[in-house]
C-alpha positions, -999 to 999 in steps of 0.1 A, spaced: -515 431 247 -507 396 260 -527 370 241 -542 338 257 -516 315 241 -488 338 254 -502 337 289 -505 299 287 -469 296 274 -455 319 301 -472 297 328 -460 265 312 -424 278 308 -424 286 345 -441 255 358 -431 228 333 -405 238 307 -379 249 333 -383 215 350 -378 196 318 -352 217 301 -320 197 298 -338 165 307 -356 162 274 -335 182 250 -314 158 230 -327 128 249 -350 119 221 -330 127 190 -345 96 175 -327 67 158 -325 88 126 -304 116 142 -322 142 121 -335 142 86 -308 121 70 -274 121 53 -269 145 24 -243 141 -4 -223 173 -8 -195 165 -33 -163 145 -42 -127 147 -32 -95 126 -39 -92 95 -19 -67 96 10 -54 69 33 -79 60 60 -110 69 39 -139 44 40 -136 24 8 -174 21 7 -175 58 -2 -154 54 -33 -172 66 -64 -161 40 -89 -176 58 -119 -156 90 -112 -125 70 -102 -126 52 -136 -132 85 -155 -104 104 -138 -81 75 -133 -77 85 -97 -97 73 -67 -123 97 -55 -147 94 -25 -182 108 -20 -184 134 8 -215 135 30 -228 158 57 -252 146 84 -283 167 88 -283 170 126 -315 190 126 -346 171 137 -379 180 121 -408 173 144 -444 172 133 -471 175 160 -504 158 148 -531 174 169 -565 158 171 -591 186 174 -622 165 170 -653 166 191 -644 138 214 -613 158 225 -637 183 242 -645 158 270 -634 166 305 -640 192 332 -638 229 322 -602 242 320 -588 207 322 -604 187 295 -586 168 268 -585 199 245 -568 218 272 -542 191 279 -535 188 242 -529 225 239 -505 225 268 -486 194 255 -483 210 221 -469 242 235 -444 224 258 -432 201 230 -429 230 205 -409 251 229 -386 223 241 -378 209 206 -375 245 193 -350 255 221 -329 225 210 -326 239 175 -351 215 159 -379 226 136 -414 219 148 -445 220 126 -481 212 135 -511 196 118 -544 203 134 -571 178 124 -608 183 130 -629 156 113 -616 163 78 -605 199 82 -568 203 83 -548 233 94 -510 233 89 -483 253 107 -451 249 88 -420 239 108 -401 266 127 -379 270 158 -386 302 176 -407 310 207 -429 331 184 -434 300 163 -446 280 193 -470 308 200 -482 306 164 -491 269 170 -509 280 202 -529 306 183 -540 280 158 -551 257 186 -571 286 202 -587 293 168 -600 257 166 -608 253 203 -645 256 198 -647 238 166 -666 205 166 -674 181 137 -706 163 131 -690 131 119 -669 105 137 -632 112 135 -615 93 107 -582 83 124 -569 68 92 -573 100 73 -557 120 101 -526 98 99 -527 98 60 -527 136 62 -496 135 84 -479 112 59 -486 135 30 -473 165 50 -441 150 64 -421 144 32 -387 140 48 -379 116 75 -391 131 108 -403 125 143 -441 125 142 -459 129 176 -496 121 174 -516 137 202 -551 122 203 -576 102 224 -577 77 195 -615 76 196 -628 73 161 -631 51 131 -613 40 100 -586 15 92 -560 35 112 -536 7 118 -527 4 81 -522 41 79 -501 41 110 -478 13 97 -473 32 65 -464 63 85 -441 44 108 -422 28 79 -409 62 69 -408 82 101 -403 77 138 -438 79 153 -448 83 190 -484 84 202 -495 104 232 -530 92 241 -548 118 260 -574 102 283 -601 117 307 -619 98 334 -651 102 314 -636 80 287 -632 50 311 -656 53 340 -694 54 340 -705 74 371 -730 57 393 -756 84 395 -789 69 385 -805 81 353 -780 101 333 -778 114 297 -749 97 278 -737 116 247 -715 103 220 -686 126 220 -681 124 183 -716 125 169 -735 142 196 -761 115 198 -777 113 233 -793 84 252 -808 82 287 -795 53 307 -796 39 342 -760 42 353 -766 19 383 -777 -10 361 -752 -38 368 -755 -52 333 -750 -18 317 -719 -12 338 -704 -46 329 -710 -40 292 -695 -5 295 -664 -19 312 -661 -46 285 -664 -21 257 -636 1 273 -613 -29 278 -619 -40 242 -612 -5 229 -580 -3 249 -569 -38 238 -575 -30 201 -555 2 204 -526 -15 222 -524 -44 197 -526 -21 167 -498 2 181 -476 -29 188 -481 -43 154 -471 -9 139 -441 -7 161 -453 26 176 -450 33 213 -482 47 228 -481 67 261 -511 74 281 -515 110 295 -544 115 319 -560 149 321 -554 150 358 -517 140 355 -488 164 361 -475 170 326 -438 173 336 -439 139 353 -458 125 323 -432 137 298 -403 125 318 -419 91 320 -424 91 282 -387 99 276 -377 73 301 -398 46 285 -386 56 250 -350 54 261 -357 19 276 -370 8 242 -339 20 224 -315 -8 212 
């Protein structure tokens, strides 16, 4: 029996992954080129060796120059931090922020996995954390999809603590890694400090998933406005000019705060609209990331 995540992955592999394969693999290996440089042993010094690798303690003990031997860990570990909070449920049926997040997670897991990299996932839902340990296979990508499906209808009663979500990612990713945060970044908490701490140790990229409902107040007379995080409802006159001005100001202030915080943390943030073609969006992300590289 074909599961829902497998049906989705099959569709994405045909419509998106094939278009991206070869364009994204290896393009974003990160400045770290994997998890790091590992010491593997010693050997006698030979002409042409880098003098900086001489082990002077061993050289003095053996009365013969020896150098340290290292191997580079070329494997990249990727952690997908997936925001499954209530505000991510916004959007039209079948193409809301939850749906786009699930598609992005499957695409990224499949693409990075096909390149031989290990991909893990942290699913965060207002304090509840589910972890899928890193893996590389197609079956592993489906496991991430199954966890996403399992939490698809979950909703929390409290506002998302963005700081705690990032702190959880920091506790999970112990070795240097690429951390991709998929969220609408609607929530509370001193997330900038947590983001800076995460970015000092890892390469961090933010994919901000946005729906029209986040930015635009429909002009439809009396409407019920609901806080996506808390569920609190309020009846407002959407045609009220003052209300529309205040709404626009609040949206602009939210966006400016997010942009400034990301810039101070040195983390690139890429906007992905729910009505955007995901292949085009990801190619643009990679292009912008390459442009930032020294």
